[in-house]
N, C-alpha and C positions, 0 to 999 in steps of 0.2 A: 264191451257190453254196457248198456246204460245202467246207471246206479239205481234208478228207481224203475220198478217193473209195474206197468199198467196191466191189470188182469184181462184187459180186452185185447192185448197184443197177441199176435200170432206170428210164427216164424218157422220156415222150413226150407229144405234144400230140394232143388229140382234139377236132375241131370238131363242134359241134352245129348243124346247119343244118335249116331247115324253113320252112314257110309261117307267116305271122303267126298267133299263138294256138295253135300246135301243142303248147305246153307246155314249151318249151325252158328257160325261166327257172325254172319250178317244178321241172323235172327237175334242173337244176344245183344249186339250193338243197337239194334232197333228197339228192343225191349228196355234196355238201360237208358237209351237216349244219347249215348256218346260212345266213342270207340274204346272198347276195353279188350277186344280180341281182333287179331289181324285178319284181313280178308284178301284173298289173292286168287288169280285165275288158276294157279297151280293147286293141285289137290294135296291133302295131308299137310297143310301149312301150320295148323294148330298142333303144337307139340306137347303142351302140358295142360293140366286142368286149369281153366281160367274161370274165376268166379265173378259174376256180375250181379249187382244188388238192385232190386226194384222194390219201391215202396208203393203199396196199394192200400190207402187208408190205414187201417190198423195192422195190416199184414206186411211183413218183410219177406220177400221171396228171394232166395239166394240161388241163382242159376249157376250150374256148373257146365261150362262149355268144354266138352271132352274132345280129344283127338279123334279123327275119323277112324272107325273100326274096319279093318281090312286084314287080309292074310299077310302076316308079317314075314319079312325075309332077313332084314338086317337087325343088328342089336338095337339100333335106334328105333326101328319099326316095332320090335317086340316090346320095348319099354313104353312106347306111345300107346299101343293097344292095351297093355296092362294098366296104364294110367286111366284109359277110357273106362274100362270095366271097374276099376277102383272107384271112379267117380259115380258110377251107377250104384255100386254097393253102398256108398255113403249117403245116398239120396232118399228123401221121403217119397218122391215121385220120379218116375222115369218117363221121359218124352222121346219117342223115336221119331226123328225128323227124316222124312223121305222126299227126295226130289220127285215131284209129281210127273215131270217129263220122263225121267228115267224109269220110274216104277220099281219093281222088285228085281234087283240084280243079285249077283252072287254075294256081295258084301252085306246087302240087306237081309238076304236069306240066312247068312251066318249069324247076324245079330238076333234075328227072330228065334233061331234054334237055340242060341245060348240063353235067351230069356225064358224059353220053355224049360230048359234044363234046370234053371235056377228057380223056376216056378214064380217068376216075377210078372206082374201086370204092368202095362205101360199105356200111355196116352199116345195116340197116333196123330202126327202133325204132317199133313201133306203141304209141302212148301212149293213155291214158284208156280202157283196156280194161274198167275197172270200170263204165263207162257203156254198154257194148255187151252187151245181153242175149243176142243171137243169136251164139253162139260160132262157128257155121258161117260167119257173115259175116266173122269175123276170118281164118279159114282161107282163105276165098275171096279176101279182100283181099291176104293174104300171097302166095298163089299167083299172083295177077294181077301183083303188083309184081315177084316173082322172074322173071316172064317178060320183064322189061326187061333182064335179064342184066347188071346192074351191082351187084347185092347179093351179098355173101359170106355173111352170117348174118342172122338175124332174132331180135328179142327182143320180147316182148309184156309191157308193164308198165303200172302206174298210178303216174305220178310223184307225184301228190297223196297217195296212200296209202302209197307206197314199195314196193308189191309188185313183185317181179321185179328190183329195182334192185341187190341185192347180187350176184346171178348175173351181171348186166351188168358190174359193177365187176370181179368176179373174172376174167371173160373178157377185159376190156380190159387188166388188169394183166399177164396172161400174154402179151399182144401187144406190150407196150412194149419198145422197143429197149434193149439194154444201154447204160448210160451214167450219169454222175453226176446227182443230183437238181439241178434248176434253182433250187429255192427251199428255204428252211428247212422241215423236216418239220412244224412246227406252224403254218405259214402256210395260210390258206384261200383267199386271193385276192391278186393283185398290184394291185388297184384302189386308187388313192390314197384315204385316208380322207376327204378333203374331197369328192371326187367321190361316194364311197359315201354320205356323209351327204346330199348333194344329191339323190341318186337315191332314197333312202328317203322324203324329203319329197315328191318328184315322184310316187312311188307313192301316197302318201296323198292327194295332190291329185287324181289320177285316180279313186281309189276314191270319194272324197266327191262329186266333181262329175260323173263319168262323161259323160253326154250333154250336160251343160250347157256343158262347156268342150271345144273342139276341141283339136287338137295345137298350138295357138298358145301354148304355155306351156312354160317351162323354169325350172329352179332352179339357182342357183349359190351355193356357200358362199364368202362374201366375207371372213369372219373366222373363224379357228380360234385360240382363246386358251386356253392351258393355265393352270389356276389352282393355287395352292399347296395347296389341299385335295384335289387329285387330280381335281377335276371339270374340265369343259371348257365354254367359252362359244363358241357358234356363232351367227354372223349370216348368214342366207341371204336372198337376193332372188329372188322369183318374177317372172320377166319374161313379160309378155303383149304382144300386138300392138295391142290397142285398149283405150280407156278403159272400154268396157262390160264387157270381160272382167275388168278390175281390180275393178270393183264386185261382180261375181259371186264372186270369190275372197274379198274382204273380208267380204261378207255384211252383213246388217242390224246396225248398231252394232258391226261387227267380230267378230260371233259366229262366223262361219264360219272365218275365219283363226285365231281362238283355238282352235277345235276341231281344226283341221288341225295346229296347232303341238303340241297335247297328244298327238294320236295319233302324230305323227312322233317326238316326244321319247321316248315310251315305247319305241318300236322302237329308237331310237338308243341308249338306255340299256341295253337288253337286248343289243344287238350289241357295244357298246363296253365293257360291264360297268363302268360308272361313271356318276356323275350328269352330266347334260347340261343346260345353260342355253341354250335355243333361242329366238332372236329372228327373226321373219319379217317381211319387207317386200315390197311389191308395186310394181313399176314398169312403165311402158309403154315398150317398145322395138320400134318397127315393123320388120317384116321381119327379126326376129332370125335366122330360119332361113336367111337368105342372108348372114349375117355370118361371114366367115372365122374370126374370133376365137372365136365361139360354137361353131362346128363343131370347131375345133381342140381345145377342151376335152375333147371326147369322142374325139379321135383320128380325126375324119372329114375327108375330103378335099373342100375347097370346090370343086375343079375337076372333081369326079366327073361 
């Protein structure tokens, strides 16, 4: 927190909630202006609450990108859903992000019903409007959702293209309560660099393998070594649950993991703005999703 407090300063927390693949992570990265949350064709890739920080003149907006809310089945799923609702509980404002193409599905209905039970109001954000040709459909969807009587305002945006996002930021900035900034004004996230680095590699893992690899994989940064020349050496381990999955990631003659490392390193160097020496390893750890220590890394509750 800054040492001196300007009484013009405003600061608040905004939770982004929604069904899996509504585009919350893409939205957060667009708002912040850099990658702080991973994006993947696979749903439910955000596992923990990720904070992105946006400055809008005298207002500091701290966005909480939550895991997609869905009907949980596994322990990991339950922990992710609990983290999502925890993020909403901690926020000054809640934004429900809905894929305008998909509309109201079972997961969206679940979120709306929970907001009603908690007697919480929310801002409606219809995302991916660039993919909806029939604009009357957007108006109909907006009207249908406002009939739920929990929404105060509506914004129609394309998180991927950035259209409509500046108006959204300006609106939120005016809503932030008076108070000192919680973070230095040049910060974009409070995520530890080790975790961010692991998340970038996990994103590349999902992009390359997509349907070949289920959610039985995670990445941990086990070594972060600063070098005298200003570069950093990272050693990361990809944990899978079965030997067969290990072979998939390694690829023939190790070609796949080498390609994965190259793609991840490029992103890491762009984000950290320095040279990165990345070394990847693959290990089998059965049922890692039930391991309290693994869940704790993401701030998830094993007992959820």
